[in-house]
C-alpha positions as CSV (number, residue, x, y, z in Angstrom):
1,M,80.1,169.5,88.1
2,R,77.0,169.5,85.9
3,H,73.5,169.6,87.3
4,R,70.4,168.1,85.8
5,I,67.4,170.3,85.1
6,H,63.9,169.0,84.5
7,A,61.3,171.2,82.9
8,N,57.8,170.6,81.8
9,Y,57.0,172.8,78.8
10,I,53.4,173.8,78.2
11,G,53.0,175.9,75.1
12,D,49.8,177.3,73.7
13,Q,47.3,174.4,73.6
14,M,50.2,171.8,73.8
15,K,50.5,169.0,76.2
16,A,53.4,169.1,78.7
17,E,56.5,167.2,77.8
18,T,59.4,166.6,80.2
19,I,62.9,167.3,79.0
20,T,66.2,166.7,80.9
21,A,69.4,168.7,80.4
22,R,72.7,168.7,82.1
23,V,73.9,172.2,82.7
24,P,77.2,173.6,84.0
25,E,77.2,175.1,87.5
26,D,77.6,178.6,86.2
27,L,74.5,178.3,84.1
28,L,72.6,176.7,87.0
29,R,73.6,179.7,89.1
30,E,72.3,182.1,86.4
31,I,69.0,180.2,86.2
32,E,68.6,180.3,90.0
33,E,69.5,184.0,90.0
34,I,66.9,184.8,87.4
35,G,64.3,182.8,89.4
36,E,65.1,184.8,92.5
37,V,64.9,188.1,90.8
38,E,61.7,187.2,88.9
39,E,60.3,185.3,91.8
40,I,59.6,182.2,89.8
41,D,60.8,178.6,90.0
42,R,63.5,176.9,88.0
43,T,61.1,175.2,85.7
44,E,59.4,178.5,84.8
45,V,62.9,180.2,84.2
46,V,63.9,177.4,81.9
47,K,60.6,177.5,80.0
48,R,60.9,181.3,79.5
49,L,64.6,181.0,78.4
50,L,63.8,178.2,75.9
51,S,60.9,180.2,74.5
52,S,63.0,183.3,74.2
53,A,65.8,181.3,72.5
54,A,63.4,179.7,70.1
55,K,62.0,183.1,69.1
56,H,65.5,184.4,68.6
57,W,66.4,181.5,66.4
58,K,63.3,182.0,64.2
59,V,64.2,185.6,63.7
60,E,67.9,184.8,62.9
61,R,66.8,182.0,60.5
62,A,64.3,184.3,58.7
63,L,67.0,187.0,58.4
64,Q,69.5,184.5,57.0
65,L,67.0,183.2,54.4
66,L,66.1,186.8,53.5
67,R,69.8,187.7,53.2
68,D,70.4,184.7,51.0
69,G,67.4,185.8,48.8
70,K,65.6,182.5,49.5
71,V,62.4,184.2,50.9
72,T,60.5,187.4,50.4
73,L,60.3,190.0,53.2
74,R,56.7,188.9,53.9
75,R,57.7,185.2,54.1
76,A,60.6,186.1,56.4
77,A,58.1,187.9,58.7
78,R,55.9,184.9,58.8
79,I,58.8,182.6,59.6
80,A,60.0,184.9,62.4
81,E,56.4,185.4,63.6
82,V,56.8,189.2,63.5
83,T,54.9,191.8,61.6
84,Y,56.0,192.9,58.1
85,V,57.0,196.3,59.4
86,E,59.1,194.6,62.2
87,M,60.9,192.4,59.7
88,L,61.5,195.5,57.5
89,D,63.0,197.2,60.5
90,L,65.1,194.2,61.5
91,S,66.4,193.7,58.0
92,S,67.3,197.4,57.8
93,Q,69.2,197.1,61.1
94,M,71.2,194.2,59.7
95,D,71.9,196.0,56.5
96,I,70.1,193.3,54.4
97,A,69.3,194.5,51.0
98,I,65.8,193.6,50.0
99,K,65.6,192.1,46.5
100,M,62.1,192.4,45.3
101,E,60.6,191.5,41.9
102,P,57.6,193.6,40.7
103,E,55.2,190.8,41.5
104,D,56.6,190.6,45.1
105,V,55.9,194.3,45.5
106,I,52.3,193.8,44.3
107,K,51.8,190.8,46.6
108,D,53.2,192.8,49.5
109,L,50.9,195.8,48.8
110,E,47.9,193.5,48.6
111,G,48.8,192.1,52.0
């Protein structure tokens, strides 16, 4: 059986929007368990999980663009909403070779 979850998402300075999703029972149990452990309601659990998943997606997307040579390290950091140093560390962890032209190095040094 699937259960319907309603969540109002309020981001930074954004109005609340209601979304509806049908979730399998095992996922609903996990959401409820998280809520119990964190002492928050289902709506807050779903908001936090969605926020975390969106952040993860941005990082993965930025790393893929960097791996494909479509963006610079600095641009990848902006896409992922992390610092330059964090993106450098993430790319190193993923064994992504950074291809930089001399003008990219100069831009990066200038900040």
